[in-house]
N, C-alpha and C positions, 0 to 999 in steps of 0.2 A: 504494499499499499504505499503510495508515494506521500510526500508530505503536505503536496497540494490537497490531497483528499481532505474535505473537510469534517470526514468522521474521523480522522487520525487524531488521536489524543496521546497525551504522555500523564505520568504521575507528576510532572513537574508543573502541569498548568495549572493556574490559579483557579480560586471558586468562583471568580468572575465568569472563565470559559465555561466551567460545569453551568452556572446559571443561563449562560447564551446557548449552551446545548440543550438545555431542558426549555429552553423558550422556542427554540427551533422545533424540537419534537411536538411541542403543543401546537405550533403552525400547520406542520404536517398532520398532525391526527385531526386538525379540525379542517383541514383545507383553507386555510386563510393564507389567498394571496399565492398560493401552490397548491397543484395536484395532491388530494388529500390521499397519503399513503400510510396506512398504520404499521407496516412492518417497519418502513424506513424512521417513522417516529420510535418506534421500540428500540431502534438500535441508538438513537439517539439520547434517549432515555435512561438506557445502559450506560452510555459513556458518562453521563451526567454523574448517575448515581455512584458510580465508581469514584468519581470526584469529590465525592461527599455531599451531593446537591439532594436536600431532604426532598423537596417535593418530588424529585423525580424517581424517589422511591415510591411513593403514593402512585406514580403515574405507572410505573411498572406493575404495582400490585391492580390496579385498575386494568391494566391491557391484559394480565394473565386470567384476573377475574371473570372479565366478560369477552375473552378470545379477541382482542383488537390487535390484529396483526401477528397473532400466533395463537396455536391451540389452547383453548382454556385450560387452566390448570390451578385447581383451587388450593392445592398445597404450596407453590411456590407463590400465589396470590398472598396467603397466610402469611408467609415469612416477609414478605415486603412490605406487607400492611403492618406487621409487628416492629420491622425494624424501622419504618418510617414512624412510627409511635414512639419508640424508644429514642429517637433522637428529637422527639419534641414536636413533631407536625399535629396539628389540630384536626386534620382532616379524617383518619382511619375512626371507625366505628368506637364504641363503648367498651367492647368486647377486648380490643388489641390495646386499647389504653389503659385499662386495667391491668390487663396481664403485663404491659410494658412497667406500669408502678407494681407491682407486686414484689415485695421484697421475700424472695425464696425462690426454689427452681421450680420449673416447669412442672413436675409431677405435685410439689406440693401448691402449685396454683390449681391444679387441677382437683387433688384433694379437698381442697377447700370450697370450689366450686359446689363440689357433689355432698359434700357436708351441708352446705347451707342451701341447699336446692330446695328442700323440702319447705323452708319457709321465706325464700326469697326467689322471687318469679324471675328477675334478672340473672341470677346464678343457675335456675332452671335452664335458662336459655344457654347459657354459657357453655353447660355441659354438652348440650346437643351440638353447639359450635365446635367444640374440642373433638367430638366424634367425627363430626364430617369433615374437619380439616386433617384429619388424621394425626391428632394432637398423642394419641394412645398408641403411637410406634405404627399402627397401620388404621387406614380409614375404615371406618363402619356406619355407614348410611342407613342402617337398619336401626342402630340405637340410636343416632342422630334424630330420624325421625321420630322415633318415640319419646324422646324428650322434647323435641319440638310439638309434638301434639299435646304434651301435656300443659305446654308453658301457653301455647296458642289458645287451647281451651279455658286458660285462665285470663286471656286479653292480651297477651306480649304482641305486639304488634313486630317486632322484629322475628318471633319463631313463626309467624303466619307468611311471613315473606321467604323465610327459608324452606319452609314448608312448600312454599309455590314453585321454588327453584327445583327443590326435588322430582315434582311432580313434572314440571317441565323438561328436565332432562333424562327422566324414568332412572332416576337413583335411589334403588332399593325399592321401587316401585313399579309398574308398568307406565309407561310416560303416557300423561293425560294433560294436555292443553289445557283444556277447559276447566279441570281440577286446580290445575296451577294456576289459571286467570282468577278462578274463584277465591282463591287464597290471597293472592294480590289486592282484589276487591275489598277485602275483609279487613284489610290492613291499612293503618292512617300514617301519615307522616311523609316527609320528603324521599324516601327510597321507596316507599309503596306507590307515590304518585309516579316516580320513575317508571316501575316497573308495568304499572298499569297503562301510562302512555306509550312504553315500548310495544306491549301488547297490541294495543289499538292501533299503532302505526303499521306491526307488521303482521297482523290478524293471528295474533297467538290464544288461541282458546276463545275468539271472539270475532265478530265482524270487522273487517277493516275499517275504521273509522279516524279522518286524519283531523279532523276537529275536535274530538275527543281527546286524541293523543296529545293534540297542542295544549288543550285545556291543563292536561296533568304534566305533562313534560314542562311548559311553562314555568309551573311549580317548583318543581324540581330544579330547573335551570337559573329561575330567577335567584335563587340561594348559591349559584354556583358549584352544584353537586355534578362533578365531573362528568360522571356517565350518562347524565342528562345530557350535557353540553354536546356528545357526541351525538346522541339521537336527534336534539333540536336540530342540528345543522342537516342531518340527515332529512327532517321534516322539511326543512327550508327548501332542500334539493329538489324535493318531491314536489315542489311547488304552490306550496299553502302560504297564501299571502301573510296573514297574521304573522306566522312565525319567521320569515322572509323579514316582516317589518321591524318584530323586535329583535331579530338578529342585526339588523342595520343599524337600531338604536344602539344594541349593545357595544358595536365595534365603536360608537363614538367615546365610551365611558374611558376616563383615562383613571383606573385605580389598580394597585400593585397585587391585590388578593386576588387576579381573575384568572380564568382559564384562556379565556380570549382577550388578547390585548389590544389597545387602543388602535385602529387601524381605518384611516378614512377612505381610501380607495376600496376597501373590502364592504363598509357602509354603504358607500353611495351604490355598488354593485347590487346589494340585496333591495334597498330600499325603492332603486328603480324598477325592479323586477316587481315589488308589491305595489307601487304606483301605479303600475300599468294595470293591474286588477282594481285599480281604484279603491286601495287600501286606507282609510282615513288617517292612519299613523305614520305610514311612510310617507304620504304628503306632506304631512308637517316635516317631517324630520328631513325631508328634501329640503324644504325652506331653510332650515337650519344649516344644511351645506351651503346654500347659495348665500345665505347671510354673512355667514363666517368665513366663505372660501374654501372651504374644507375639501380638497381634490377636485375643485372647480375654481373658475374665476369669480371673487365675489360679485353678487349682482343682487342689488335691493329689489328692483322690478321683480325678477323672477321669484326671489325670496316672499315678497308679499305676495305674489299669484298663487304660491303655494299655502302660504298662510290663510288666505281669503277662500281659499277651497276647502280647507280643513276646517275652517270658522263657519262657513255656509252650510257645513255638513254636521254642527253641534258640537267640535271639538274645542273644549275651553280654552285649552293652551293655544290653540292657532286663532281663537277670538280674540285673547290677550296681544297676541304678537302681531295681529291682523291693527288691533287697536293702537300700539304702539308706531306700526308704521306710519297710520293716519295722523297721528299726534304729532311727529316728529318729520314727517315728510320724506319716509324713508322710502323709496322706491314706486310711491304715490304723490300725487300732490296733498299737501298738508289740508288736512279738514278734520276741525275740531268737534263737528257734529259727529261724523261718522265715528271719531275716536270714542265719542262719548257712548255713542251706541254700542260698539263693540266690547268697550268695557262694561257696559251695564250687561251686556248676554252673559259674559265671564262670570261677572258678579252673581247672576241669577243662579250659576251651577256651583257656587259657593266659593268663587276663587279669591281669597282675602286680598291678596296683592291687588287685585282688578277692583276692588271696593275702594282701597287706598287711594288707586289712580282717578278712581271719581272724585275722590275729595280733592286731590289736587287740580282738578279741572276746575270744579266749584270754586275751589279758593281763587284760582287765577282768573276766573270766568271766561274760560276758553270753550267755546261752544255752547255759548249763552252767558247770561249776565252773571255777576258774581252772586254767589250765594253760600255765606258762611254758615248757614244752619243746614245747607244741604251738606257742606263739605263736613260740619261736625257729626252729622249723623252716618256719613258712609266712613268719615276715622274710626267712629265708635265702633262701627260694624267689624271693620277689619281689626282693631284693635281685639274685640271679644273673642276673633277666632286666634289671636296671637301672633298677627302680622306686625312685624317690626317697623313697616311704614306707616300703618296706623298709628302705633306709639308715636313714629316720629312725626304723624300731620298733627297730633292730639297738643305733643308738646309746641308745635309750630303756632296754632291757634292760640294756645295760653302764654307765650311768649309774645304774641303781636296784640292780643286782645280783639281777637276777628271772631265774631260770633258768641264769645265769652268774655266774660271780664278779665284784663291783663292780670294774670299771676306767675310772677317768675318762678317761685317755689313748684307751683303745680306744674311750671312748663317743664321744669329741672327733673320732677318725677318721672314724667311722661319718657322723659329725652333717656332717662336711668334706665327705664323698661327697654328701650329699644336698644340701647347699648348693650343690654345684658344677652341680646341676640347677636353681639357682633357688628352693631350697625354703625361704621365707621363714621358717619355724617353727624349721628347722634354723639359719638366720642368726642368728635369736634367741638359741637355745640355746646357740651358740657365743659369744656377747656377753654372756650370761649367766656362764658358764663363766670366760669373761675377767673379768668384773666381780667374781666370786667368788673370783679369784686360783687357779682351778683349771685354768687353759690360759692359753695364751699368745693375745696377741690375733689374732683371725681372721686367716688367711692372706690373703684376698683384700682385707682392710682395712688392711692395712700402711700404704698410702700416702695413706688417707684415713680420716675417720669414717666410723663407722655411717652416721649422718644423711645424710654427703656420696654416702654410695653408696647410700642411698634415694632420695635427690632426683635423683641423676645416674641412674638406671634408672626413676624414675616409678614406683616399686615402693610402692604404697599400703600393703600388709600390711607391709613393712618400715618406712615410715614411721609407721606406728602403734607398730610395736614400739618405734621409737627413741623415739617420745614416751611410753612407758609407762617406760622407762629414766629418761628424764629427770624424770620425774614422781614415778616412786617414790622416787629418792635425793634429791629436791628440789635437782637440779642446776639446771636451767634451766627454769622453768613458761613463762616466755615462749616459750622454742623449741617446748616441748612442745604449749602451745597452737597454736602457728604447724602442726604437723605433724599434729595430730589435724585442724585447720580442711583442710588440702589432703587428707587421707585421707576426711575427713568429706564434702566438698563432690564427690569422687570418687564417693558412694554408700557408703563404707566404713561399716557400722553399728556395729560397736564403737567406730570413731573418733567417730562422731557421738553416742553414748553417753558416751563420757570427754569429748569435748568441753563437753558438758552438765554434767558434773562440774565442770571448769574455772569456768565461768561462774555456778555456782551458788556454789563456793566463793570465786571472786575469786581464782584463782590465776592468773597470767601475764596476767589482763585484769580489767577492771572487772567486779564482781560485777554480776549480772543475773538475776534471777529467770526473769523472760520467755523470755530467748534461751536458758536452760539448758533449760525445759520444751519450747520448740521444738526443739532439737536430741534430748531424749528423746522425745518425741512422734514425731519424723521415723522413729527408730529402733525405738522399740515398734510401730509400725504396720506396720513389716516383720517383724515377729517376734520382735524382739532382748529376750532375757530381762530382762537387768540395768536396760534401758530400760522395759521394762514396770514393773518394781519402783519404779524412781525416779520414773516419772508417777504411779503409787501414793503414794509419799511428798509428792509436790509437792502433791496433792491432799489429803493428810492434814494438810499442814501450812501449807496456804496460800500455796505457793511460787509467785507468777508466775501463780496463778489463785485462784477461789473456793476455801474451804476447804469439801471435801465429802468424808465418811466412805464413803459410797455410791458415790461415783467411784474413790475410791481402793481400795475392795474390789473393783470390776470389774478395775482393773489389777492386784492382788494376785491375782486369779484367774486372770489370763493368765499371769501370772511364773510361777505354784505349777504352772501345767500344763506349764511350763516346765522344771520340777524346781529351782526357786529355793526353798532351804530357809528362808530370811529372810522370803519373803512368805506359807510354810506358816504362820511363827511369828505375823507379821502376821494373818493371818487367824483365829489361835486368839484373839489378843488380840482381833479386832474382834466376834467371835462372843460371848467373854468378857463386854465392855462391853454387848453388847446383852442377854446374860443377867442382867447388875446391874441394868438398867432393868427387868426382868421375871424376879425371880427365879423363879416357878412356871413358867416355859418351860423345861423341863428340856432337851428338845430342843437348845435353844440351847447349853447347856453340855455335852453330850455331842459335839456339832460342834465346840466348841472343844477338848475334850480330844483328839479325834480329829487334830485340825490339828497339836497340840502333840506327840502321839506320833509321828507320821509324820514331821516336822520334826526331830523329837528323834532318832528312828532314824537320821537322814540326819546327824547328827554337828551338829545346832544348840543350843548350849548355852544360850541363852536360852530355846529352848523346852523343855529339861528343867527349868531353873527354873522357870519358868509353869508347867510341867504339876504341879510339887510345888506350887507355890502353890495351885492351882486345887483339886487333890485334897486336900490338904488339911483348909481350913478357908474356903476361898474367899479371893479376894485381899482382903488388908489394906493392903498397900504398893502402890506402881506396879508394874505389870507389865512386864517388859523388851519393849522395843520397837525394832526396828531402824529407824533414821532417819539412820543414815550414808548418802551415797550410794554405791551400788554402780557399780563399775567392770567392764570387761570386760578384765582383764589377761591377758597372754601366760601359756601354760603353765608360763612360767618365774618369773611370780610368783603369790602368794596374796593372797585377799581377807583384811582383819583383821577379826576379829570384836568389837574392843576397840573402845569407844566413843573410848578416851582415845590411841589409835594413830591413826597416818598411814592413809588410805585403802589404800594398797596397800603392801607391803612384799617386800623380796627375800627369798626363801627357798627352801630345798632342795625339791624334789617330796616329797609323802608316797607311799607304795608303793599304796596303796589308792586312789587317785584316779583317776577314770574319764577315759582318755584315747583319744579316736576322731580318729581323721583327717578333715579336713574333706573336704566334697565340692564341690570348686572345677573339677573338670573339665568340659570341653565336647565331645561326641561329635561 
């Protein structure tokens, strides 16, 4: 065997190689991205087990127990199950775990089980298991069946399953698939569901019924019972849409303790097959692929279409996603009335976070007039279901005195409840109250600072808010830079933008316009509004790049589409300068006026001043242009509009600001 052979291993290989071999075996055994091959998977498991991988021992036991890639051999299966249990695996059943934990010889373990079997149902089953697996020097299926029958008659589910196995394979009794199926049907639990589903899928002792197989195998698969995984893959390959949809969803998940690891292409493959059969869940999860660009190019329009299809057929997750798309104008024209409608449909189905979303829309008057009473009602309903956004919304109402009497202690109480559920914005709020002297230090932070909490939890949202607090008060730009950098490198867009601000201004780090532009662009290309504005500024000023008004115009347009009023003002200035070079071109002047009016109506004071200058007698002095770096502050901080002040300052909320919950849930 050559050194290039992927199966070639030596004893000197590290445990990481053993883990990789086991992972490759799982891919082969499930057919994930490669042709399914249980025999080749078995070879990988053996190599991994020789190198000390515990999970590979269990996989070998499963292979020999159910004949996957090898002739079934219960004695060998038992040995591997026992060895896996002895090395700490949680997967083998109680029989092997108790045997591994027993302080004494194998014979003493058997004698102990036999002695206790009259009064202990579990030990009665264990005696049968010992005889079935050849624990007593030789296999004795007859004695195994007798003990299993006694245990089954007293209600032992494990014994019923083993009796079914004996009847299915004709061990000590004539082979009788119907009796085997009846035994499996009488038992409860994960293993019983697996055998029931297996029988329905293969027609063992019953009529072939893929839908019944799906129901039972799903119950076993969903708790990652490994043999059920193999059966469920076979069920999906047989063309059953619900199995294909669930398998596609399962490949989306990133969990350590899973048989099938995260694999976006494989997920997309199964979801497309199920979607062709109009499976509602598959349609929804296809939308998730398009939304996040998993194995496909991100496409908000396609994502919205899939969400809407599933929403119209009653899937509340699809209804919530469709509502977000309408609310944020993601893949469809922004329509708050439609957002309100679909959030309400999901809320009727009991979705607590959709109830909170309804509260935020009423709070902001989006989709209708502001209605603080309705917001209070929806936030309360969401809070009663334990929604952290519901708690946060109630805290917001009490903080601002909207629909209720302003009450800071009550606001703090609700923010604390939200923070108990890991709500980062609520934690930032509590720190804001603490900084302003309106509340005690957040109770979870009595023994550590906000930054220590954020670092310990690896909570990048919290790190981001800690950096804002440090930057806002000028407390420590160096620490702010460090926290922004940690969060930015993890993909936090707001942190990437603010890190660019520090590089641009030389706060906590040596001034570097090129690095500032690099971070601005990283966030801007992923849709961050403030970063788009800042890239436009860099091109306007020639910071870290060539000076080019046309490029600046391009990025200001992007920021304006995301409701950046400062970008609207700068676009008005751009068209004004164009008009001054060609005073006969009235459409340029009208375009400038439109931008100034729109930005002015949204609270931009400079746009109001510029509009007055332009409408009076034309620009006679310098127009007001926003050239101060824009940050993405937490909702407890505001952007300063004065060029003579710091970039951000601590300030209380204004009652008319738009506050919407972030959409960072994963379905």
